[in-house]
N, C-alpha and C positions, 0 to 999 in steps of 0.2 A: 504494500500500500504506500503510495507516494503522498504522504501528508505534508502539508505546509508547516513550516516552523518559523513563526515571526520572530522568535528570539535568537534565531541562528545568525551567524556573522553575515553582515551585509557586504563584505568584501567580495569583489568579483573574482571568479575563477578564470583560468586561462581561456576556457571555451567562451566565456562572456566577452573577454577582450577581443577574441578572434571575430565573434559575431559583430561587435561594435565597429571594428575596423572595416569589415566587409560592408556594413551598412553605410559607412561614410565614404568609402573608396569611389563609388560612382560619381558622387558630387565633386570630389577632388578632380577627377578626370574631366567632368563637365566644366568646372571652373577653369581648368587649364586650357580648354579649347577656345575660350574667349569668344564664343559665337553669339553672344546675347548682348542686348543693350537695354531695352525697356526704359526705366527711369534713371539708369546709371549715368548717362551724359549730364543730366540735371544735377545729380549728386556731385559729379566731378567739377562742374563749372562753379557751383556755389562754394565748395571747399577750396578750389583753386583761388577764387576771389578772396576768401577769408585768409588764406595763407599769404596772399599778396598785400594784405593790410586793409581790405575793405570791411565795412561793418554791416552785418545783416540787417535788412529792413531799413537801412539808411542809404547805403551805397548800392545795394542790390536786394531784390525781393527774395525772401526765404519763406516758403509756404508750409514748412514743417515745424513741430515743436522745437524749442531751443537745443535740447541735448542731441537731437538727431545729427546736427552739424558735426558734433564732436566725433561721432562714429564714422563720418566720411573722411575726416582729416588724415588719419594714419595711412589709408590706402592711397590717397591723393599724394601725400608726401613720398611714399615709397614707390608708387607707380610712375610718377613723373608726367606722362601723357595719358590720354583717355584709354588707350589700349592697355597700358600698364596698370591703370586704375581698375579697369574691369577685371583683370586677372587678380590683382591684390585684394580687391573688395570681395570677389568671389571666394577666394581662399579664407578671407576673414569671416564671411557668412558660413562657410563650411565648418569653421571652428565652433561657431555658435550652434550649428546643427549637431555637431559631435557632443557638445555640452548638454544639449537637450536629451539626446539619446542616452548619454551616460547617466543623467539624472533619472530618466525613466527606467533604465535597466537596474540601476542601483536601488531605486525604491521598490521595484518588483522583487528583487532578491531579498531586500530587507523585510518585505511584508510576507512573501510566500516561500522564501528559501529555495529549495530544489524543485518545487512543484513547477509544472509546465506553465502555470499562470504567471510566474515571474517574468516570462518572456512577452506576455500579452501587451503591456504598455509600449514597449519598443516596437513590436510588430505592428501594432495599430498605427503608431506615428509614422513608421517607415512607409506603410502602404498609403496613408493619406498624403504625406509629403510628396510622394512620387505621382499621385493622381494630379496634383497641381504643380508639378515640377517645371512646367513651362514658365511659370512666374517666380519660382522659388528663389533663384539667384539674380532676379532682375529688380527686386525691391529689397528693402531692409527690414521687412516685418519679422523675420526670424529673430532679430535682436530683441525687440520688446517682448516677443513670445518667450524667449529664453529667460528674460528677467521676470516675467509673470510666473513662469513655472518655478523658477528659483524661489520666488516669494512664497508660493504655495508649499513647497517642500520645507522651507525654513519655518513656516507657520506650523506645519505638521510636526516638526521636530522641536517645537516650542522655542524657537529662536526669533522672537517677535521683533526685536530691533532690526535684524537682518532682513526680515520679511518686509518691514516698513521701508527700509532703504531701497530694496529691490523694486518694490511697487512704485516708489517715488521716481526713481531713475527711469523705470519703464514708462510711466505716465508722461514724463517730460521728454521722452524719446518719441513716443507715439501714443496718443491719448487713451487707447482702449484698455490698458491695464488698470485704469481708474475704476472700472466696473467691479474689480475685486476688493477695492478699499472698504466698502460697507460690509462685505463678508468678513474680511479680516478684523474689522472693528467689532463685529458681533461675536466672533470667536474669542477674541481677546477680552471682551467685556465679560463673557461668561467665565473666563479663567481668573478674572480679578483685576485689581487696580494696577498691580505691578506689570503684568503683561501688556495691559492697555497703554501704560506710560511708555513702555519700551517700544511698542509699535509706533506711537505718535512721535517719539524721539527720532526713530529711524526715518519716518516720513519727512519730518521737518529738516533734519540734518542733511538729507540727500537733496533737498530742494533749496537749501539756504543760498547757495551761490546763484542759482537761477533767479531767486526772489530779489537779490541785490541788483 
């Protein structure tokens, strides 16, 4: 009988790491082909203008939340031109994809141990991400998605401060993680005053530079 064991070690076995690598490898190859554009030229132009000293929404229009620009800058700096940016940003998004898959697999193993159900979160995400793979590396949505998932995992593990910080950064990157804030507040409220304060502290601390 293959019973789940929630108290078992959540460390991944070699077979888990192999599966994780195989799930990410196709995206690495796709990113290396650099055959996509989508919204990427817009990301590159805005980050290039910022690196050249321009101020968002004064010298150029920036239609995304403030933290989004910060995610565009490393690939722009590393890539140099648009083609290089597309490659670098694709690899950057692949790292976030790998982080999401690692979290899902780790939580599956943590909850169900050696049961086949431990693979279900990773498998479901792998299938869904490939269904919409035409757009997956053409936009930056995987970044706030990774932050939202990290917030949920932190909340489950009773790390309320980290959950608040991840939700705040995700929301100021792309607004939709904000829908999880009421849920997080309700969960922490039921846990007591200390977890609620920790969540609010994380939210405020991660937003403080933006608010300034």
